[in-house]
C-alpha positions as CSV (number, residue, x, y, z in Angstrom):
1,M,96.5,109.3,105.6
2,Q,100.1,108.4,105.9
3,V,102.5,109.9,103.3
4,V,105.6,108.2,102.2
5,S,108.2,108.9,99.6
6,L,108.5,106.7,96.5
7,P,112.0,105.4,97.5
8,E,110.6,104.6,101.0
9,A,107.6,102.8,99.4
10,Q,109.9,100.8,97.1
11,N,112.2,99.7,100.0
12,N,109.3,98.9,102.3
13,L,106.5,97.7,100.0
14,D,105.7,94.6,102.1
15,T,105.4,96.6,105.3
16,I,103.2,99.3,103.5
17,L,100.9,96.7,102.0
18,D,100.5,95.0,105.4
19,S,99.7,98.3,107.0
20,V,97.0,99.1,104.4
21,Y,95.5,95.7,104.9
22,L,95.7,95.3,108.7
23,E,95.0,98.9,109.6
24,N,92.4,99.4,106.9
25,K,93.9,102.8,106.0
26,G,95.3,104.3,102.8
27,I,98.8,105.3,102.1
28,F,99.8,108.2,99.9
29,I,103.0,107.8,98.0
30,Q,104.8,111.0,96.7
31,G,107.1,110.4,93.8
32,N,110.2,112.3,92.8
33,N,108.6,114.2,89.9
34,N,105.3,115.0,91.7
35,E,103.8,111.6,90.8
36,Q,101.1,110.7,93.3
37,I,99.9,107.3,94.1
38,V,97.3,106.1,96.7
39,I,97.0,102.6,97.9
40,I,93.7,101.9,99.6
41,P,92.1,98.7,101.0
42,Y,90.0,96.8,98.5
43,E,86.7,97.5,100.4
44,Q,87.3,101.2,100.2
45,Y,88.1,100.8,96.5
46,K,84.8,98.9,95.9
47,T,82.9,101.7,97.7
48,L,84.5,104.4,95.6
49,R,83.7,102.4,92.4
50,Q,80.0,102.1,93.5
51,V,79.7,105.8,94.4
52,Y,81.2,107.0,91.2
53,S,79.9,104.5,88.7
54,C,77.6,105.5,85.9
55,D,75.0,103.0,87.2
56,H,74.8,104.8,90.5
57,I,74.6,108.2,88.9
58,E,71.8,107.1,86.6
59,K,69.9,105.5,89.4
60,T,70.0,108.8,91.3
61,G,68.5,110.7,88.3
62,F,71.7,112.7,87.7
63,H,72.7,111.9,84.2
64,S,73.8,113.8,81.1
65,Q,70.3,113.9,79.5
66,S,69.2,116.3,82.3
67,F,71.7,118.8,81.1
68,V,70.6,118.7,77.5
69,K,67.2,120.2,78.4
70,D,68.7,122.7,80.8
71,D,67.9,126.3,79.7
72,E,70.0,127.9,82.5
73,D,72.6,130.5,81.3
74,Y,75.8,129.3,82.9
75,S,78.0,131.9,81.1
76,K,77.7,134.3,84.1
77,W,79.5,131.7,86.3
């Protein structure tokens, strides 16, 4: 993933957005005070939303109720 500084991103936003869209690759923007921004293509965003949505988690059987009944002692971890 390409990394650019915040001032560079501000000065070249059109070029950066074109690059994300045309090359279908994300851009990582590093701010002056350790702010971090990622710009990704919309299709990648939709995929991430699906993977990490609650609906997806519940459909796979991995939901909070399974932890309520868990008798495992995790204090040793």
